[in-house]
VEXVEXMAR-516368 format. One record per residue (C-alpha): residue number from 0; x, y, z. Coordinates in nm, 3 decimals. Layout:
BEGIN
{site NUM,{X,Y,Z}};
...
***
This chain:
BEGIN
{site 0,{2.458,1.703,4.575}};
{site 1,{2.274,1.461,4.351}};
{site 2,{2.296,1.515,3.973}};
{site 3,{1.971,1.601,3.797}};
{site 4,{1.905,1.372,3.504}};
{site 5,{1.840,1.538,3.170}};
{site 6,{1.504,1.460,3.011}};
{site 7,{1.531,1.204,2.734}};
{site 8,{1.501,1.360,2.390}};
{site 9,{1.412,1.115,2.113}};
{site 10,{1.561,1.219,1.779}};
{site 11,{1.450,1.051,1.460}};
{site 12,{1.727,1.075,1.200}};
{site 13,{1.638,1.048,0.832}};
{site 14,{1.875,1.030,0.538}};
{site 15,{1.754,1.164,0.206}};
{site 16,{1.990,0.919,0.036}};
{site 17,{1.903,0.552,0.051}};
{site 18,{2.239,0.436,-0.087}};
{site 19,{2.427,0.211,0.162}};
{site 20,{2.758,0.399,0.138}};
{site 21,{2.587,0.739,0.133}};
{site 22,{2.787,1.020,0.290}};
{site 23,{2.465,1.153,0.442}};
{site 24,{2.390,0.819,0.604}};
{site 25,{2.752,0.828,0.727}};
{site 26,{2.676,1.160,0.896}};
{site 27,{2.381,0.999,1.075}};
{site 28,{2.592,0.705,1.190}};
{site 29,{2.841,0.954,1.329}};
{site 30,{2.566,1.148,1.510}};
{site 31,{2.440,0.823,1.666}};
{site 32,{2.793,0.751,1.793}};
{site 33,{2.826,1.107,1.925}};
{site 34,{2.494,1.079,2.110}};
{site 35,{2.616,0.762,2.282}};
{site 36,{2.944,0.931,2.381}};
{site 37,{2.760,1.236,2.518}};
{site 38,{2.529,1.016,2.728}};
{site 39,{2.318,1.325,2.807}};
{site 40,{1.967,1.203,2.737}};
{site 41,{1.970,1.235,2.358}};
{site 42,{1.865,0.911,2.189}};
{site 43,{1.907,0.909,1.812}};
{site 44,{1.730,0.650,1.599}};
{site 45,{1.788,0.618,1.227}};
{site 46,{1.463,0.553,1.042}};
{site 47,{1.499,0.407,0.693}};
{site 48,{1.266,0.566,0.437}};
{site 49,{1.340,0.321,0.153}};
{site 50,{1.036,0.094,0.228}};
{site 51,{0.789,0.379,0.176}};
{site 52,{0.581,0.357,-0.143}};
{site 53,{0.558,0.666,-0.358}};
{site 54,{0.285,0.893,-0.228}};
{site 55,{-0.046,0.793,-0.380}};
{site 56,{-0.363,0.886,-0.195}};
{site 57,{-0.537,0.589,-0.358}};
{site 58,{-0.335,0.382,-0.106}};
{site 59,{-0.518,0.551,0.181}};
{site 60,{-0.812,0.320,0.253}};
{site 61,{-1.077,0.383,0.518}};
{site 62,{-0.857,0.638,0.695}};
{site 63,{-0.551,0.415,0.711}};
{site 64,{-0.220,0.412,0.532}};
{site 65,{-0.008,0.128,0.391}};
{site 66,{0.171,-0.072,0.664}};
{site 67,{0.516,0.081,0.596}};
{site 68,{0.367,0.431,0.603}};
{site 69,{0.179,0.365,0.929}};
{site 70,{0.502,0.243,1.091}};
{site 71,{0.693,0.547,0.964}};
{site 72,{0.425,0.791,1.079}};
{site 73,{0.427,0.628,1.425}};
{site 74,{0.804,0.680,1.455}};
{site 75,{0.767,1.044,1.349}};
{site 76,{0.479,1.107,1.591}};
{site 77,{0.670,0.954,1.885}};
{site 78,{0.986,1.159,1.827}};
{site 79,{1.067,1.479,2.011}};
{site 80,{1.262,1.619,1.717}};
{site 81,{1.418,1.531,1.383}};
{site 82,{1.760,1.530,1.220}};
{site 83,{1.758,1.533,0.841}};
{site 84,{2.069,1.440,0.643}};
{site 85,{1.977,1.590,0.309}};
{site 86,{2.188,1.547,-0.002}};
{site 87,{2.129,1.794,-0.281}};
{site 88,{1.977,1.679,-0.609}};
{site 89,{1.916,1.949,-0.869}};
{site 90,{1.932,2.228,-0.604}};
{site 91,{1.667,2.054,-0.393}};
{site 92,{1.591,1.765,-0.160}};
{site 93,{1.587,1.409,-0.291}};
{site 94,{1.273,1.235,-0.411}};
{site 95,{1.284,0.975,-0.130}};
{site 96,{1.307,1.249,0.134}};
{site 97,{1.026,1.456,-0.015}};
{site 98,{0.814,1.142,-0.039}};
{site 99,{0.871,1.065,0.331}};
{site 100,{0.789,1.422,0.429}};
{site 101,{0.470,1.412,0.225}};
{site 102,{0.350,1.082,0.376}};
{site 103,{0.399,1.207,0.732}};
{site 104,{0.230,1.538,0.655}};
{site 105,{-0.093,1.374,0.536}};
{site 106,{-0.372,1.456,0.782}};
{site 107,{-0.307,1.450,1.065}};
{site 108,{0.036,1.607,1.009}};
{site 109,{0.269,1.425,1.251}};
{site 110,{0.565,1.661,1.197}};
{site 111,{0.399,1.968,1.347}};
{site 112,{0.538,2.180,1.630}};
{site 113,{0.865,1.995,1.674}};
{site 114,{1.229,2.094,1.644}};
{site 115,{1.446,1.987,1.353}};
{site 116,{1.799,2.021,1.225}};
{site 117,{1.947,1.957,0.883}};
{site 118,{2.296,1.842,0.790}};
{site 119,{2.436,1.749,0.451}};
{site 120,{2.741,1.627,0.264}};
{site 121,{2.815,1.624,-0.105}};
{site 122,{3.006,1.808,-0.375}};
{site 123,{3.029,2.181,-0.428}};
{site 124,{2.848,2.355,-0.147}};
{site 125,{2.801,2.025,0.037}};
{site 126,{2.425,2.008,-0.009}};
{site 127,{2.362,2.357,0.128}};
{site 128,{2.095,2.446,-0.127}};
{site 129,{1.890,2.139,-0.032}};
{site 130,{1.893,2.265,0.325}};
{site 131,{1.730,2.592,0.229}};
{site 132,{1.464,2.412,0.030}};
{site 133,{1.398,2.175,0.320}};
{site 134,{1.358,2.474,0.551}};
{site 135,{1.095,2.615,0.312}};
{site 136,{0.907,2.285,0.322}};
{site 137,{0.933,2.294,0.701}};
{site 138,{0.743,2.622,0.713}};
{site 139,{0.433,2.462,0.565}};
{site 140,{0.444,2.148,0.781}};
{site 141,{0.514,2.347,1.101}};
{site 142,{0.866,2.219,1.166}};
{site 143,{1.093,2.450,1.364}};
{site 144,{1.451,2.427,1.239}};
{site 145,{1.748,2.536,1.446}};
{site 146,{1.917,2.833,1.282}};
{site 147,{2.270,2.762,1.397}};
{site 148,{2.505,2.597,1.368}};
{site 149,{2.471,2.513,1.001}};
{site 150,{2.642,2.196,0.881}};
{site 151,{2.719,2.128,0.518}};
{site 152,{3.030,1.944,0.412}};
{site 153,{3.211,1.920,0.080}};
{site 154,{3.287,1.550,0.088}};
{site 155,{3.542,1.566,-0.192}};
{site 156,{3.777,1.842,-0.073}};
{site 157,{4.100,1.722,0.092}};
{site 158,{4.158,1.603,0.355}};
{site 159,{3.945,1.289,0.326}};
{site 160,{3.616,1.319,0.511}};
{site 161,{3.478,0.966,0.465}};
{site 162,{3.618,0.615,0.430}};
{site 163,{3.522,0.378,0.147}};
{site 164,{3.209,0.265,0.336}};
{site 165,{3.077,0.619,0.379}};
{site 166,{3.177,0.652,0.744}};
{site 167,{3.280,0.998,0.862}};
{site 168,{3.649,0.999,0.960}};
{site 169,{3.710,1.374,0.980}};
{site 170,{3.751,1.480,1.347}};
{site 171,{3.668,1.849,1.290}};
{site 172,{3.342,1.755,1.118}};
{site 173,{3.251,1.527,1.408}};
{site 174,{3.296,1.820,1.647}};
{site 175,{3.071,2.033,1.428}};
{site 176,{2.808,1.757,1.428}};
{site 177,{2.822,1.746,1.808}};
{site 178,{2.739,2.118,1.818}};
{site 179,{2.441,2.061,1.587}};
{site 180,{2.313,1.779,1.807}};
{site 181,{2.349,1.986,2.126}};
{site 182,{2.170,2.278,1.963}};
{site 183,{1.887,2.050,1.848}};
{site 184,{1.854,1.906,2.199}};
{site 185,{1.839,2.254,2.356}};
{site 186,{1.582,2.375,2.105}};
{site 187,{1.363,2.066,2.144}};
{site 188,{1.364,2.115,2.522}};
{site 189,{1.280,2.483,2.479}};
{site 190,{0.986,2.406,2.251}};
{site 191,{0.862,2.153,2.508}};
{site 192,{0.890,2.416,2.782}};
{site 193,{1.154,2.219,2.977}};
***
């Protein structure tokens, strides 16, 4: 019997932290590696939000956006679903992440009716409060977040979770990330009616 190929699911991964050794960017790098190991039709692409200017509708001229924003919006529109790595700043999402969300939600909203997942790493509750705020934002922009599994990681509790470059080295956390990715894939397919 011939194997049936899984449909390709394009995941755009966005880190709310733009720092090079960011733990949240390390989570995304790990998810990209996991997707390659799974080889099941999930293609994860990290999209850097640091080139985006701060939202300013004066920059929208004759129905177009700045070049960096147009490129970002195109990536968002072409994706099947999204993976946010959201650190927590002051009980909320970061300014760069909120800025990216706002640019892509300008009419026409290119986030709408797609699946999403959120992961986070940091101190204390591991960014968990930012996840709940991001889910609230998702309601307005018509994103559909997976409910489970949740993934938030206290990066500072022993044993070590990351190396000095921000790469995830904790095997148990990698397994948890795999479950998030598989859940996101299943939900994206379900929303697409596949």
